[in-house]
N, C-alpha and C positions, 0 to 999 in steps of 0.2 A: 787038212784044221784050218793052215794058212787061209786056203781059200774061202774058206767059211767066214772066218772073222772078216776077211778083205771083203767079201760080199755084204756083210750087216753092216759094216763101215758106210758101203755106200748106200745102202737102205736108211740108216740113221742120219745120214747127211740130207737124201731128199724130204723123209719126213721131216725136220727142222726148216730143209726149205719151204715146205708147202705149209706147215706151223705159221710161220712169217707170213704169208701171203696172207693166211685168214684171219692174224694178227689185223693187220693194214686193213683188209677190209671190215672187219669189224669193229676199228677204229673210225673207220668214216660212217660206218653206218651209226654207232653210237653219236657221232659227233652228229651227225646231220639232227638224228631223233632230239638232241640236246635243245640245238639251236632252234630247229623247229618249235620248240616245246617253249623257248622264251622269246620268238619271235609273236605268238600266240599271246603271251603274257602281257608283251608289249600292245600289242596290236589290239585286243580286246580287253582284257581284265582290269589293265589302266585306265581305258576312259571310258567303261564302262561304270567302274568304282568312283570315277570324279563326275558322272553325271548324278549317279545316285547320291552321292556326295550334297553334290548344288541341292537337290529336291529335299532336301532334310532343313 
């Protein structure tokens, strides 16, 4: 019984490490998407709005 519990503890530790690894990658991907979105807003939408505002 103790061997089974020890085995499960090792498995749980491995799963926790895997989840931490994935969460870092997901944060990196989410941060990249957010940064890209803001850059698009700054580079495209703001100048376009300014040009359209000047035409009025």
